[in-house]
N, C-alpha and C positions, 0 to 999 in steps of 0.2 A: 478435372482436375489434378491429377496425379501427372499427366505428362506438362504441365504447366502450360497447356492453353486456356485457363479460370484464373484470374490471379487473386479475386475477392477470397474474402473469409466466409467460413461458411459459418450457419446457426450450431455453435458449440454443446447445443441443448437437443439437438434432432438430429445426427453424425448420422451419414448412408451407411450403407451394412460393409461397403467397399471400404468407407473410412475406418469403423471397426472392424475392419480383420485387419488391416492394418496399423491400427493402433494397440488394438489386441490380443497379438499374437498369440500372445502365450495361454487365451482361455478354446476351450478346448467345445464348447457348446455356445449358442447365444439363443435367451428365451423371445418367440411374438407372440404377439397376442393377437389373436383375428377377432374383430370387431364389426360384429354385424352394419348396416348402412343402414339399416330401417325394416319395421315389424314386418312389411309384404315385398322383398326385396332376396334374390340369392346371392346378389352383392354385399362382398365382407372389406374390409380394410385390414390390409397387414400391417398393423403395427409393429415398429422393428425393422422393418424394409425396405426403408425409404433407399431410391435408387437411383446413380444415372447411368448403369451399366447398357448396354446396348441391348435390344429388347431379344432379342433371340437367346442371349445368355440369362436373364432378367425369369425368360418361362423358362429354361432349364433349370436354375438355381432353385424355382417356387418347385418345379416336379419332384424334386426332392429331398421335399418336404415329407417327413411323414404325415399321408394325411391329405395330401395334395398333388398324391400323383397322377390326376385326371383334372388338374386346376383349368383355369378357363379366364382368358383376361378380358376385363375389362377394358381399362389402359393399363397404358405400361409407368410404372412411374419416372419422374423429369427431376431434372436437378433446377436450384433457380442460382441467381446468381446476384448477389446484394450491388446495390451502387446507394449511397447516399451523401448528401450535404454535410459539415461536419455540423453538428448540434450547437460547438459554441457558437455561430457567427446570430441567434436570437435570443429575445429577451425572456423573461419569466413569461411575459404572454403568449406564447409561439411566434411572435412577432422577429419579422428577421430584422434584423438592426441597420442593415442597407439600406432595403426598398421597405418605404414606408407603409402601411397598409397589406403586407404580404405575411401571410400565415399558412407555415409548413406544420405538417401531422402525421404522423405514422411512417411506414419504413423510411422516407424521404429524410428524416431526423435520426435513423440509424438502427431503430427498436425493430423486433420481430416479436409475431405475436399478437393475434384478435385483440384483446384487452389492450396492450397496449397502445394500439391504433388506433383503437375506439374513445380511448380514454384523454387521448391527447385532440382526437376529431371532437370532441365537444370541447373542452379549452380551448382551442384555437374558434371555436364556432361562437363560443359565447364570449369571446375577448374581442374579435370581429365585430361581432353587434356592438358589443358596448363600446369601442372605437367610435361608430359611425353613428351612434345615438350619443355621444361627447359623456361618456359615464365612466366611470373610475373604472379601470381592470378590474380581474378576480382573478387574484394570487392563490394558489393553493398552497401553507408553508409545511413543513417536513412534516412536523408535528399534525396536522391536522387531516392527511389524507396521503394515499400512496401514488397519485397522482403528482402530487408536491414533490413528494421522494422523485420519482421519474424523471421530471421535467427537472429537478435542479442535478439531477447527476448528469440530464444530457448537456442541458449550458452550460455548466462549472465544470465538469472534468471531460464532458467530451465522451466520446468511443472509440474505442480501433474494429470492437466485432459486432456481429446482430445485439443489439442491447435488451437482457430480460430483465421482467422486474421478478424480485424475491424479496419474502418476507426479510430477507438476512441486510440485505439492503437501507434498510429505516433502522437508523438508531432509539427510536422510540415506539416501537412497536408493539411493545404494552397498551399506550394509547390508541393504536391503529387500528382496534379490534372491531369485528365485524357487527359485536352487539350495539355498540355504540355508535357507527356510523350515521344514523338517524340523524342525534344530538349532535356530531360533528358537521356535517354538513346541507339536514335540512332547512336552519335557519338560512344559510348563505342563497340555498334554491330559493325560499322565499322573495328572501330580497329581491331577484335577479328573474323573478317569475317562471322560475321553471319549477314550484311546488306552489301545490293550492293551501287555501289557508286552514280548511278543514286538516287536512295533511303534518302543516305546523302544529295547527290544535292537541292532535291527538300524541306526537311527539313530546308536545309541553306537558301533557297530563301524564305518559308515561315517566319525563323527564320528574316532575313534582312527585310523583305517587313512589320511585324509586326512593328517591330522598329524603322521605318524607319517612317510609321505612326502613332505611339504613337508621335514621334519627330513633327511631320506634325500639331499633336494635341497643343504640348506644343508652339509650336513658330506663329502659327495664332491667330488671332484675329478676334473677329464675334462684330458689331457693335450692340446697343442697337434696330435698328429697322431689322435687322436679327435674333436676340434672342428672344425677348419678345411675340411676336406670337407665337412659336412653342415654349415654355415656361410656356406660358396662358394655351392651347392647354391642356398643361400637368395637370394644376391644381398649380405648383410650382412657389414659389417665382420670380419677375421680376428682371430684372437687371438697374440700374441707368447710367449705363456708360458702356463702352465695357470693355472685359474680353477675357481673352485667352480660345480657342475650348475645351482646356482639362479638364478646370473647370468648364466648360460647362456642358463637355459630363461625370463629375463624377460623376453627382448629378443620384440619384439612380431611379426619376420619366423617367427622357430622358434615352430612348436606341437606336440600333444600326439603327435603321427606322428613329426614329427622325431627329440624327446628319444626315442620308442620304437627308436629306430635303435643308440643308445647301449647297448653289451653288458652295462656295470654295472645300466643302470634295467630290462631286458628280463629279468635277469639277477631282481634285486629286487623287480617286480612278477609272474612266474613263480612264486617260494619263498613268495610272501605270498599268491598265488591271489586277486590284484584283480580288481573289474568295474570297467566301463568306467566308472559312477555316482563308482567313488571316485576313478578318474583324470582324471577333469574335475572334480573337486572340487580335487582338488591343484593342479590347473592352473588353476585359477580365485585359488584364493589365493597360487599363483606370480606370476602374472600383474600383479595387481591389488592384491599388498600395500602398495603404496606409499600409492596408496587408500583402499583399507579400514581402516588404523593411525591414517591421519589423522583420518577420518571417527568414528572408535572412540574416538580422544582427544574430539572435540568433543561427540561425545556423553554423552559419561562427565562432562563441564565439566558440561555442562547436567545428569544425574542428579544431583552435589549440589546442584541447586539442588532440585530436583524434592523432595531428601529433607526440605527446609525447609519446613515444613507452618505454613498461617497458621492462627490459634483461627476457630471456627465465626463467633461471635459479634465478632470485631475492629473496633473502631471509627475507621474511615480519616480520621472528621471532624476526629479530635482533632492526626492529622497536622498542625502547621501549614504547613512546607515542602513539601509537596506538592500538583501543579498540582491546579484544580478537577475537569477532566475527569480526572484520573485517579482522583481520590477516588469523582466518580460513577460510573466504568464500574468499578471493583474495589466499589463497595456493590451496583451491579445486579448484576453475576457473579459476585461472590463466589466467587473463586478458594480451590481447596484450598492449593494449593503456590505459592512461590515460581514455581519456574517456569513454572506456568499464567500466573501475574499477567503475567509478562513478554510472556505473547504474547496478551495484549490491545490491541485495536485503541486508539491513544492513550494506551499507557501507558508513559513512554519508561526510557531505560536510569536516568536519573536520578531517575523514582520510584522506582524497585526497588531505586538505593543507599538510598535516604532509608527507604525499609519497613524491610531489611536490619538500617539502622545502629539503626532503632525497635525490631527484635525483640531487638536483642541483639546481631546478628551481625559 
């Protein structure tokens, strides 16, 4: 890599030890994490020491680490060279635009990481199956799943280095929480035969009961005598008149344990036989209701643009008032919707406005 024989870019998020020494020459020390490979083996993985240096150099370097003076190798470190097909050649289903029925998934699309590869394999497999059976494709949107963000990023923006999925890449990460993954994805899974009816019914029960509990908090009032002792114990301002339980529970200082001290809540939970999962879901819906609602509204605005389809053979060159860069990018990537077009680097909001006007919107 340093003498120029390898031209590709390495993964940004796990650089080799020689790369770190080169890039962070001002640092005097570097942390290593020693990770056991299993309960019944003496083999450990030296995290932070990935390297492609010659084997004898690796050996000397490791033996220079305190505690590793007598270290032995099972396998030396090695380098990987990335190559990929630019993912802008793909549809949202991960089918290639040029060859019908050919799907790409994983590192071939420019990604790095196990989860990134697995999620693409899942989507490519689902869509290949749906196509063969002449059914509508399954395309996850950016506000529905991190898989949707990953695929949309790849096919809309492309990538110049091994792509990693981060929460910061998703503009709707308040909606893409682990606690509501079942609400977002189970109905889709059931629809295509990947989730059982039992699993769907369990999810629906959790959703219905948590929504009912949130409604209960909105409808139920608490008196000053009931609320103030709990509010005082948590160091938050007391109330001077009765208030809705939803408002009291919304306070950051008040948690689930506190709200369960109210007799009305205790009775409601026991009457409806609610489990911990439902209680936690209701708590999240109350605590973050303002943020969730705001993000949902933003996502809905974008979804409206997602519904505006662009004809496959649309000729961007005939739009005189659009920038040359936008015409070039749109012609190359061929976005399917106005929403996808708006996310392409180099396509400005004014270009989108012109496109909407031209399409009669």
